[in-house]
N, C-alpha and C positions, 0 to 999 in steps of 0.2 A: 765676605760681602763687600768689605771695603776694597779689597783687591779687585773684585769683579767690577765695581764701579770705576776704579782707576784704569783697568784694562779697557773698559768700554769708552772712557773719555779719550783714550789714546787711539784705539782702533775703530771705534764706532763710527766716527765721521768718515773715515776712509772706506769702511765697508758699505755705509749708506750711499756714499758717492758712487761706488762701484755698481751697486744695485740700481741706482737711478740711471746711470749710463747704459747698463744692459737693457733696462726697460725702455729708455729713450730710443736706443738704436734697434729695438725689436718691434716698435710700433710701426704700422704702415703709415707712410707720410706722402701726402699728395704734393708733388713738386711742381705745382702750377705757377708759372711766371706770367706776368702781364705782358702784353704786346709792347708797352713802353719799355719794360725792362729788357725784352729781347732786342729791341732796337738799340738800346744803350750798350748791351753786351756785344752786339754785332760790330761795333766800331771801337770797343774799349781796348782791343789788343792786349787784354789782361792775361798774364800767365795763369790766373785762376780759371778763366774761361777755357784757355787752351788745354790745361791739364785735366780738368774735370769734365763732367758729361751732361749734367741736368739741363742747363740753359741751352746749350748748343743743340742737343738732341731735340728738345721741344721746339726750338725756333726752326730748325730745318724740317721738322714735321708739320709746321704751320703752313697749310696750303693757301690761306687767305693773304698772309703777308708776303709769301713767296721769297724766302731767303735763299740766296745762292752762295755756296762757299767759295771764297777767294783765298787760296793758299799762297803764301810767299814769305818774305822776311821783312827787313827794315824799310823797304820802299813804301810799304803800306801805311807807315806813320807820316808820310809827307802829305798832310791834309790841307792842300790849298782848295780854292773853290772849284777846281777842275778834277779833283779827286773822284774816283769811281763812285764812292758812297754819296757824294754831293750830286754828281751828275745823275745817278739813279734816282735820288730823291726828287730831283727836278723834272726829269724827263721819262723815266722808265717805270715799268710795272713790276719791278723786283727790287730787293734790297740785298746788297752784298753783305755777307757775313765774313768778316776779315779774320784770318788766322795767320799771324806773322809778326815777328819782331826780330831784332838782331840775334842771330843764332838759331832761328827755327829753320834749319836745313832739312834735308830729305828724311833723315831718321826720326827726329822729333815729329815731323809731319806725318810719318807713317803711323806712329802710335796714336796720334791725334785722329787720323783718318780711320784707323782700325776701330776706334771707339764709336764711330758713327756709321757703321756698316748698313744698318737698316735705312737710315736717312739718305744715304748716297746711292742706294740700289736703283739703277735705271734713271739716274738724275744727271744733271750737268754740273760742271765745276770749272773754275779757272785756277791755273797753277803757274805761278811765276818761278822760273828757274834762273838763278843768278850764277854765271860762270865763276864768280868769285867764291862760291861755296867749294869749288873743286880744287882745293889746295892739297898739298902732300899729306897733311894730317886729316883732312875732312872736318867734320863737326868736332868742335873742341869739347873736352869732357865737362868743364864747368857749364857751358851753354846747354849741353845735353841734359845734365842733371837739373838745371834750373827749369827747363821746359817740359821735362819728361817725368811725370809723377808716378807714385806707387799704384794709383788707381789705374792708369793706362797700362802699366806693365802687367798687372794682375789680370786685367781684362783680356790682354793679348794671350797670356799664359793659359787662360781658360780654354782657348781653342787651338793652341799651338800644336802642330802635328810633327812629331819627330821624323816622319818619313818625307816631309817636304823640304827640299833644298832651300827654299825661301825662309822657312821657319828656323832651320838649323843655322843659316847665315845670320838671321836676325838675333838669335840667341847668342851667337858668338860676339856680335857687335854689342849687344846689351851687356855681356860680361866684361868686355873690354872697356866700355864707357861708364858702366855703373858699378862694377865690382862684383865679387863672387859671394859676398856675405848675405845671410838672411834667407828668407823664404824665396824671394825672387832669384837670388843667385843660385841657390840649390836647384830650383826648378829649371832655370835656364841652362845650367850645366848638363842636366839630363837631356833636354831637348837638343842642345848642341852636339851631344854625343850620339844622338839618334835613339835615345831610350824614352819609353813612354813614362808619363807621370803615374805614380801610384794612387790608389784610392785615398790614402791619407793626404797626399800632396793636394789632390783636388778638393778634399774637404776643407783643408786649411785655406786654400786659395779662394774657394767659393764663399767661405765664411767671412774672410777679410773683404772681399768684393761687396758682400751684402752690407757690412758695416760702413764701408766707404760710400756706398750709394746713399745711405741715410745721412752721412756727414755732408755729402755733396748737396743733397736736397735742402738741408738745414742752412748751410753756409755759402751756397754758390753765388748769392747776390751781394756778398760782401767783397770789398776791394775792387769794385768795378768803377772805373774813373768816369769823368764827365766829358769825354771826347765828343759825344753826340751833341751835348748842349753847347760846348765851346767851339767846335770846329765844323760840325755838319749843319746844324740849324741856322747859324748866322750867315752861312755862305749860300744857302739855297736861293734866296731872293736876289743875290748878286749876279746870278746867271740870267740871260735873256729868257723870256717866257716861252718862246718857241725854239725848238732845236733846229740849228742850222750849222752843219759841221764847218763849212768854210769860215763863217763868221766867228764861231767859237775858237777855231784854230788861230785866226788872225788876232783876236783879242788876247788869247793866251800868249802868243808871241810878244805882243806889246807889253803885257803884264810882266813877263819874264825879263824883258829888256829894261823895264823900269826898276826891277828888283835886283839887278846884277850890275850895278854901276861902279862899284868900288874895287874891282879886281879884274885881272886879265883872264881868269879862267871862266868868267861868265857864270859863276855860281852865286847863289843867293847871298846878298850882302852880309846878313847876320851870320851865315855859316862860315863865310870867309873870315870875318872878324874874330869869331870864337874858336874855330877849328883849324884854320890854315895859317893865318897871319902870324900867330906866336911861334909856329914851327916851320915856316916856309922854307928857310934855307936848308934845314935838315931833311925836308921831304923831297928835295930835288934829287932825281935819279933813284928814289927809294924802292921802285917797283921793278927794277931791271931783272931781278932773279926770280920773279914769280912765274910759276908754271901751273896752269889749270888743266893740262892734258892727262895727268897721271894722278889719280886720287881714289881713295876708298868711297868717295861720294858717288861714283858711278854705280857701285854695287848697292849703296843705300837708295839711290834713285830707282834701281830695279825692283826693290821690294815695294816701293810706292806704286810703281806701274803694275805689279802683280796684284796689289790690293785694289786698284782701280779696275783691273780685269775681273777680279772676283765679284765686284759689285756692279759690273757693267756700267761704270760711270763714264759718260762722254765728257772729255776734258779738253779745254783749250789751254795749251802751254804757251807761255810768253817768255821770251828771252830778252832781257833788257840790255841796253848798251852801257858803255862807260863814257864819261865826258872826254871828248877828243883833245881838248886843250890840256886837261889834267894828265891824260896818259902820255902825252908828249913831254910834259914837264917831269913826270916821275919815271919815264923810260920804260913803261909797260910795253912788252913785246906784242904788238897787235897781231902779227902773223900767228903767234902762239895762241892769242885770244880767239882768233877766228877758227883756228883748228879745234880748239876746245868746243866752240859752238857747233862745228860740224860733227864732232863726236857725240855731243848731246842729241843733235837732230837725227843722227844715224841710229842711235839707240831707240829713239822714239819711232821713227818712220819704219824701221825694220820690224817693229812689233805691232804695227797697226795704229799707232797714235799719230794721226795725220793732221790734226788741227794744231798748227804751230804758227805763232806770230813771232817772227824773228826781227827784233828791233836793233840787233847788234851793230848795224851800220848807220844808225841814226844819231850817234853821239856827237856829231858836229853840227847838227841842225839848231837853228835859233830857238832858244828857250825850251829845248827839249829836255834838258837835264836841270834839275834843281840844284844839285851839288855834284860831287865828283863821280858818284856811281848810281844815283837815284833819279829816276825820271820825275818830271813835274810839269806844270803848265801845259805846253803844247804836247809833250809826251803823253800826259794823261788823256788829252783830248783824242789823240790817235788810238791809244789803248782802249778808251771807252767805246769808240766807234766799232772796233773789231769785236770786243767782248760782248757788247750789246747785240750785235748782229748774230753772234754765236748763240747767245742765251735765248733770244726771242725768235729765232728762225728754226724751222724744223731741220734737224741734222740727220744724216744717214746713221743707221744703227752701226755702232762700232764692231769691228771684227778683229779682236786682239789675238795675237799669236806669239806668246812669250817664249823666250829661250833662256834657260838658266845659265847659259854660257856668259850672259852679261853679269852674272854674279862672281865670275872668276877673277883671279889676279891677272890673268892674261889680258882681259878686257880693261880692268882698272889701270893697268900700266901700259896699255897699247899707245904708241905714238900715232896719232890719227892722220897719217899721210894718206893720200888717195890710194896708194898701192896697198898699205896695211889695212885700210878699211875694206877694200875690195877682197883681199885675201880672207879677212875675218868673215865677210859676207858669204863667201863660197864655203867656208867651214860650217856655217849655220845650216846649210842645206842637208 
């Protein structure tokens, strides 16, 4: 008896905790979030919101608030008073839901988009593509692991089709970036090899997805910052009451000029002081060897396009510029840069993605860039005018015609000269 009590004192609490966890995650949980929480999440740019599903699925299903997904990367964090979220709060009848931070390139965005299939079907979206993503390596492993969670991977594996070249490609990239261990690694290996998952595989995956849904519903409101209170609300009343593009653009130019007075690159004063000035000599000529024309990112972009095709999502793609003074200082080959832009646009246009805002030649305009590679002030005003028109105006029904040749190494490594692009186009027929 004494031994029994002793064993219970050791293992009883562990067993009780296990039983409570099983009960907790077995109960039906209503994951209802307030509109205020949705608005806060929409501009939080939190990895929790990016990786999980509860809040973003509910928000994008909310027809009254009318959230519109804006996919991108670190430029979305430049929240001045002309930022799309502030402009929309002041002038428009929709709310951007922002998905992007440094490192959220095409593949992390794919898993994010895949988790919102129902919400994106027959809807509109804005997708910012930075040519700087298209490096020799593409998305880096630490960034991919940070933004791509188990929940998103398992949700994708539930529907992954081993006969699809897109899913086999995605499985190979998942293995390369995430590793081959565990349930996800074992399932991804099968999909990559063209083999169907077994009944046991699906049981394990579905069980884990069910557990993660409960966890998401319980904890999804945690770790959401106060960007809305700090950067959106205080800036709304700083804008004129009535929308006037010319007036806003001129005011944005003036704001940018006032905020870029301590450096020759015309970047924001605080950015220059903290990020450039301590390393300025070392940064001279530092971008001479960069090449954005050959990258696995082109294949990763292709699986994003296929996902948009599957949900019939009408998308405005935006290609931002680089700061002209900065690229001259660092030696960035702008002819290479413009060739990479042409390659991106070729991949879009050849497959029916015709809504493209190309800002790549605007990097020398006054107050267009907040820093070295991110638009701000006047750039946001122009961005907002085009994105608002796209979102609020009736758009033709998209007719996408995807080719899995854009998944190949031939395309990823193609030097996009006019001759090579024409030859590739002829091979698509």
